[in-house]
C-alpha positions as CSV (number, residue, x, y, z in Angstrom):
1,X,-32.7,-4.2,1.8
2,X,-31.7,-0.5,2.9
3,X,-31.1,-1.7,6.2
4,X,-29.0,-4.6,5.4
5,X,-27.0,-2.2,3.3
6,X,-26.4,0.1,6.1
7,X,-25.1,-2.6,8.4
8,X,-23.0,-3.9,5.6
9,X,-21.5,-0.4,5.1
10,X,-21.0,-0.1,8.6
11,X,-19.2,-3.3,9.3
12,X,-16.9,-2.4,6.3
13,X,-15.9,1.0,7.9
14,X,-15.7,-0.7,11.1
15,X,-13.1,-3.6,9.8
16,X,-11.3,-0.9,7.8
17,X,-10.8,1.3,11.0
18,X,-9.6,-1.7,13.3
19,X,-7.2,-3.0,10.5
20,X,-5.5,0.0,10.2
21,X,-5.8,1.6,13.9
22,X,-5.0,-1.5,15.9
23,X,-1.4,-2.2,14.1
24,X,-0.6,1.6,14.1
25,X,-1.4,1.7,17.9
26,X,0.6,-1.4,18.6
27,X,3.4,-0.1,16.6
28,X,3.5,3.3,18.4
29,X,3.6,1.6,21.8
30,X,6.0,-1.2,21.1
31,X,8.9,-1.5,23.4
32,X,11.3,-2.0,20.5
33,X,11.1,1.7,20.1
34,X,12.8,2.2,23.5
35,X,16.2,4.0,23.2
36,X,15.6,4.6,19.4
37,X,16.4,7.9,18.2
38,X,13.7,10.3,16.5
39,X,14.7,9.6,13.0
40,X,14.6,5.8,13.3
41,X,11.2,5.8,14.8
42,X,9.9,8.2,12.2
43,X,11.1,5.8,9.5
44,X,9.8,2.7,10.9
45,X,6.5,4.5,11.6
46,X,6.2,5.7,8.0
47,X,6.5,2.0,6.7
48,X,3.7,1.1,9.0
49,X,1.7,4.0,7.8
50,X,2.4,2.9,4.2
51,X,1.0,-0.6,4.8
52,X,-2.0,0.9,6.5
53,X,-2.5,3.2,3.3
54,X,-2.3,0.1,0.9
55,X,-5.7,-1.2,2.3
56,X,-7.4,2.0,1.5
57,X,-6.5,1.9,-2.1
58,X,-8.5,-1.1,-3.5
59,X,-11.5,-0.1,-1.1
60,X,-11.4,3.4,-2.8
61,X,-11.3,2.1,-6.5
62,X,-13.7,-0.4,-5.9
63,X,-16.3,2.0,-4.1
64,X,-16.6,-0.2,-0.9
65,X,-16.2,2.8,1.4
66,X,-19.8,4.0,1.8
67,X,-20.3,7.7,1.7
68,X,-17.8,8.6,-0.9
69,X,-19.1,9.2,-4.6
70,X,-17.4,7.6,-7.5
71,X,-15.6,10.9,-8.3
72,X,-14.6,11.6,-4.7
73,X,-13.3,8.0,-4.4
74,X,-11.1,8.3,-7.4
75,X,-9.7,11.9,-6.1
76,X,-9.1,10.2,-2.8
77,X,-7.3,7.4,-4.3
78,X,-4.8,9.8,-5.8
79,X,-4.4,11.7,-2.8
80,X,-3.8,8.2,-0.7
81,X,-1.3,7.3,-3.4
82,X,0.5,10.8,-3.1
83,X,0.7,9.9,0.8
84,X,1.9,6.4,0.1
85,X,4.6,7.9,-2.0
86,X,5.6,10.3,0.7
87,X,5.5,7.6,3.3
88,X,7.9,5.3,1.3
89,X,10.3,8.3,0.9
90,X,10.2,9.1,4.7
91,X,10.9,5.2,5.4
92,X,13.8,4.9,3.2
93,X,15.2,8.4,3.8
94,X,15.0,7.7,7.5
95,X,16.7,4.6,7.3
96,X,19.3,6.1,5.2
97,X,20.0,8.6,7.7
98,X,20.3,6.2,10.6
99,X,22.2,3.6,8.6
100,X,23.6,4.7,4.9
101,X,25.5,1.3,4.3
102,X,22.4,-1.0,4.8
103,X,20.3,1.1,2.5
104,X,22.8,0.9,-0.1
105,X,23.2,-2.8,0.3
106,X,19.3,-3.0,0.1
107,X,19.1,-0.8,-3.1
108,X,21.7,-3.0,-4.8
109,X,19.9,-6.1,-3.7
110,X,23.2,-7.1,-1.9
111,X,21.7,-7.2,1.8
112,X,21.9,-10.3,3.7
113,X,18.3,-9.7,4.7
114,X,15.7,-11.1,2.3
115,X,12.8,-8.6,3.5
116,X,15.2,-5.9,2.1
117,X,14.9,-6.9,-1.4
118,X,11.0,-6.9,-1.2
119,X,10.8,-3.6,0.2
120,X,13.0,-2.2,-2.4
121,X,10.9,-3.7,-5.3
122,X,7.8,-2.2,-3.7
123,X,9.4,1.0,-3.3
124,X,10.3,1.3,-7.1
125,X,6.9,0.2,-8.0
126,X,5.3,2.8,-5.9
127,X,7.6,5.5,-7.7
128,X,6.7,4.1,-11.1
129,X,3.0,4.1,-10.2
130,X,3.1,7.9,-9.4
131,X,5.2,8.6,-12.5
132,X,2.6,6.7,-14.6
133,X,-0.3,8.8,-12.9
134,X,1.6,12.1,-13.4
135,X,2.5,11.3,-17.2
136,X,-0.6,9.6,-18.1
137,X,-2.3,12.3,-19.8
138,X,0.9,14.0,-21.3
139,X,1.9,10.5,-22.8
140,X,-1.6,10.0,-24.0
141,X,-1.7,6.3,-22.5
142,X,-4.9,4.4,-23.8
143,X,-7.3,3.7,-21.0
144,X,-7.0,-0.1,-21.5
145,X,-3.1,0.1,-21.3
146,X,-3.2,2.3,-18.4
147,X,-5.6,-0.1,-16.5
148,X,-3.4,-3.0,-17.0
149,X,-0.1,-1.1,-16.3
150,X,-1.5,0.6,-13.0
151,X,-3.1,-2.8,-11.9
152,X,0.3,-4.7,-12.4
153,X,2.2,-2.1,-10.5
154,X,-0.4,-2.2,-7.9
155,X,0.0,-6.0,-7.5
156,X,3.8,-5.7,-7.3
157,X,3.4,-2.9,-4.6
158,X,1.2,-5.0,-2.6
159,X,3.1,-8.3,-3.0
160,X,6.4,-6.6,-2.3
161,X,5.1,-4.7,1.0
162,X,3.3,-7.6,2.2
163,X,6.1,-10.1,2.2
164,X,8.6,-7.2,3.4
165,X,6.0,-6.7,6.3
166,X,5.6,-10.2,7.2
167,X,9.5,-11.3,7.1
168,X,10.4,-8.3,9.5
169,X,9.9,-8.9,13.3
170,X,9.6,-5.3,14.2
171,X,7.2,-3.1,16.1
172,X,4.0,-4.2,14.7
173,X,2.1,-7.2,16.3
174,X,2.2,-10.2,14.5
175,X,-1.5,-11.1,14.3
176,X,-2.6,-7.5,13.5
177,X,0.1,-7.2,10.9
178,X,-1.0,-10.5,9.4
179,X,-4.6,-9.7,9.4
180,X,-4.0,-6.3,7.7
181,X,-1.7,-7.9,5.0
182,X,-4.3,-10.7,4.4
183,X,-7.2,-8.2,4.0
184,X,-5.1,-5.9,1.8
185,X,-4.4,-8.8,-0.6
186,X,-8.0,-10.0,-0.5
187,X,-9.3,-6.4,-1.2
188,X,-6.9,-6.0,-4.1
189,X,-7.7,-9.4,-5.5
190,X,-11.5,-8.8,-5.2
191,X,-11.2,-5.4,-7.0
192,X,-9.0,-6.6,-9.7
193,X,-11.4,-9.4,-10.3
194,X,-14.6,-7.2,-10.3
195,X,-13.1,-4.5,-12.6
196,X,-11.6,-7.3,-14.7
197,X,-8.2,-5.3,-15.1
198,X,-6.6,-7.9,-17.3
199,X,-8.8,-6.9,-20.0
200,X,-6.0,-4.9,-21.3
201,X,-4.3,-8.0,-22.5
202,X,-6.9,-8.8,-25.2
203,X,-8.2,-6.9,-28.2
204,X,-11.5,-5.5,-28.2
205,X,-13.9,-7.3,-30.4
206,X,-14.9,-5.5,-33.8
């Protein structure tokens, strides 16, 4: 049993490592980056990093990354969330520097490109999740309500980001990007099901 658990944990880490490293490597060596200025490259790569970070979040919450205790997993989840927020800011901020009109259109949901709207939805959901985490204790949010709200925002972030990424023909390879997106959605769905995050919708039994 211990040997089987070891190989399962090792496989999880290997799949996780490949799922995030391969798209990052492909994006870093993409010919589409040729003749692009540094700010544009940084903005685009920040978006790729944000997508990679999303995969780590449900794995940390669900305790699927061996070697991390429950407490360390939650703490790492918070730090990864902060990194995700920073990546989103760098991504949008860099695009603003390179093309302010396009970013304004996206923020106003007036952009002719469908992927822009999904990216903006995901961005605001990231901001909302961060604000909720910071204000949780100050606002004394009940645990059940917190779990439900945070889970709903997580679904919005993942759905918006995945659709945004899949609609863009950018620096990430199609198959590596698709695999990362499918894996992220699957991991989030499994963790939400395992933790029964929707229980906040029902009243506790007397």
